[in-house]
C-alpha positions in Angstrom: 97.9 123.7 139.7 98.5 122.3 143.0 97.3 118.9 144.4 94.9 121.0 146.9 94.2 122.8 144.1 93.0 120.5 141.8 90.6 118.6 144.8 88.8 121.9 145.2 88.2 122.3 141.5 87.2 118.5 141.1 84.8 119.1 144.5 83.3 122.4 142.9 83.0 120.4 139.6 81.0 117.2 141.1 79.0 119.4 143.3 77.9 121.3 140.3 76.9 118.1 138.6 75.0 116.9 141.4 72.9 120.5 141.6 71.9 119.5 137.8 71.1 116.2 138.7 68.8 117.4 142.0 66.9 120.1 140.1 66.1 117.6 137.3 65.0 115.1 139.5 62.6 117.6 141.6 61.1 119.4 138.5 60.4 116.1 136.7 59.1 114.3 140.0 61.7 111.5 140.2 62.4 111.7 143.5 63.3 108.6 145.3 61.9 108.5 149.0 64.0 108.3 152.0 62.6 105.4 154.6 64.5 104.1 157.8 66.4 101.3 157.2 66.1 97.6 157.8 68.2 95.3 158.7 70.9 94.5 156.0 70.2 97.6 154.3 73.0 99.4 152.2 72.9 102.7 154.2 73.1 103.9 157.6 75.7 101.0 159.0 78.3 102.0 161.4 80.2 104.6 160.2 83.6 106.8 160.9 82.4 110.3 161.0 84.0 113.6 161.8 80.9 115.6 164.0 81.4 119.5 163.9 82.0 121.1 167.3 79.1 123.1 169.1 79.3 126.2 167.3 79.4 124.7 163.7 76.7 122.4 164.4 74.3 125.1 165.5 74.8 127.2 162.2 74.3 123.8 160.2 71.1 123.7 162.1 70.2 126.9 161.8 70.8 126.5 157.7 68.8 123.0 158.1 65.9 124.5 159.8 65.3 126.6 157.2 65.6 124.3 154.2 63.1 122.1 156.1 60.9 125.4 155.8 61.0 125.5 152.2 61.0 121.6 151.5 58.4 120.4 153.6 58.1 119.2 158.1 57.7 115.5 156.6 61.5 115.3 155.5 64.5 114.4 157.4 66.3 117.3 159.5 69.6 115.4 159.4 71.5 118.4 159.8 70.3 119.0 163.4 72.6 119.6 166.1 72.9 116.0 167.5 73.1 114.5 164.5 75.2 116.7 161.9 78.5 114.7 160.9 80.4 114.4 158.0 81.1 110.7 156.7 84.6 109.7 156.5 83.8 105.8 155.5 80.7 103.5 156.0 82.0 100.1 157.7 78.9 97.3 156.8 75.6 97.2 156.1 72.7 98.4 158.7 72.1 96.7 161.9 69.3 97.9 164.2 71.3 96.1 167.3 75.4 96.5 167.8 76.1 94.4 170.9 78.7 96.4 173.2 81.1 94.0 172.9 81.0 93.1 169.2 84.0 91.8 167.9 83.8 93.9 164.6 83.2 96.9 166.6 86.4 96.1 168.8 88.4 95.4 165.5 86.7 99.0 164.5 87.9 100.9 167.7 91.4 99.3 167.2 91.6 100.7 163.5 90.3 103.9 164.8 92.7 104.7 166.7 95.6 103.8 164.8 94.6 105.7 162.0 94.0 108.9 164.3 97.7 108.4 165.4 98.9 109.0 161.7 97.3 112.4 161.2 96.6 115.8 163.2 93.9 118.0 162.7 91.1 118.2 160.0 90.0 121.3 158.3 86.8 121.9 156.4 85.6 125.0 154.3 81.7 124.9 154.4 81.5 126.4 150.9 77.6 126.6 150.0 74.8 124.4 149.4 74.0 121.7 146.6 71.0 119.4 145.6 71.3 115.6 144.9 67.9 113.9 144.2 67.5 112.6 147.8 69.0 115.5 149.7 69.8 119.2 150.4 73.9 119.0 150.8 76.5 121.3 152.4 79.4 121.3 150.1 82.8 120.8 152.2 86.5 121.6 150.7 89.4 120.5 152.5 91.6 123.1 153.5 94.9 120.7 153.5 95.2 117.0 152.3 94.6 115.8 156.2 91.3 114.3 155.3 92.6 112.5 152.5 95.3 111.5 154.3 92.8 110.1 157.4 90.5 107.9 154.9 93.5 106.0 153.1 95.2 105.0 156.6 92.1 104.1 158.0 91.8 101.6 155.2 95.0 100.5 155.6 94.3 100.1 159.4 90.9 98.1 158.7 92.4 95.7 156.0 89.9 93.2 155.5 87.5 94.7 157.9 87.3 97.9 155.2 85.3 95.4 152.9 82.2 97.7 152.8 83.8 100.6 151.0 86.7 98.6 149.5 87.6 99.7 146.0 85.4 102.9 146.7 87.1 106.3 146.9 85.2 109.7 148.2 85.9 112.1 145.9 83.8 114.9 147.7 83.5 115.6 151.3 79.8 116.9 152.5 77.5 116.8 155.3 73.4 116.2 154.1 71.2 118.8 156.0 68.0 117.3 154.7 67.0 114.2 153.7 64.1 114.0 151.3 61.2 111.6 151.9 59.4 112.2 148.6 58.7 115.7 146.4 59.1 118.8 148.6 56.1 120.5 149.2 57.0 123.2 146.1 60.0 121.9 144.0 60.6 124.7 142.2 60.9 126.9 145.6 63.2 124.7 146.9 65.3 124.1 143.9 65.5 127.9 143.8 66.4 128.4 147.7 69.4 125.9 147.1 70.2 127.9 143.8 70.9 131.0 146.0 73.1 129.5 148.5 75.3 127.7 146.3 78.2 130.2 147.5 77.2 130.1 151.3 79.6 130.8 153.7 79.3 129.1 156.7 83.2 129.1 158.0 85.6 126.1 158.8 84.9 123.0 160.8 87.7 122.2 162.5 87.8 118.5 164.0 90.8 116.9 166.1 88.9 113.8 167.4 86.9 111.2 164.9 84.3 109.2 165.7 83.0 105.4 165.2 78.9 105.8 165.4 76.0 103.6 164.8 72.4 105.4 163.5 68.9 104.6 165.0 65.8 106.5 163.5 64.1 108.7 166.3 61.0 108.9 164.7 62.0 112.4 162.8 65.9 111.8 161.4 68.8 109.2 161.9 70.3 110.0 165.1 74.0 108.8 165.9 75.1 106.9 169.1 79.2 107.0 169.4 80.7 103.7 169.9 84.1 104.9 169.7 86.1 108.3 169.5 89.9 108.9 168.9 91.5 112.0 169.0 93.6 113.1 165.9 96.8 113.3 167.0 99.3 112.8 164.3 101.6 114.5 162.3 100.2 117.8 160.6 102.4 117.4 157.4 
């Protein structure tokens, strides 16, 4: 099997495992509650992400709205057009306020720019939905090794500033469409709804830029603010 075929196979297996975990959690009633982050929290810190272009983001938003209609309006529509994203790397714990002249941010921006000179366009095939115990997730399958190389280059350029995810390698690529704030209104209905869409083809998401973003809870879901953006302008090979 070629390396890319192996990556896709591993991703499919992992997404299937997540579906089983999510289904079991929902049907047993053991679902963690998603809450807005507090300062110093492990989630929603400054992040390097890939933002889908508008037509893909609108498709993701439509599926998100359908999922919310099943899961219930109290849950977060993270896959809304304004907030949809694919995480490449989280850089630190959550900070509610990030000064514009923050020294770490300046270093993150420089690392992002350098990493983006080393890899070209990233393509993600959007291959279906899965569950996790905390979310409805859109599964992505890289069309080639570009995103893997970008993640590696970013780690190199960050050096010690990459401490938060040091030693951690992402083995799947995805976008969370819905974060659950508790049990769905009808857990069985949500499990069945996702199960029927595990092979939903949402096309290809093509990325020519990468963004550094911070996150703020807008009363409905977490919303990103762009702190830096760089064009992926390196070699495609």
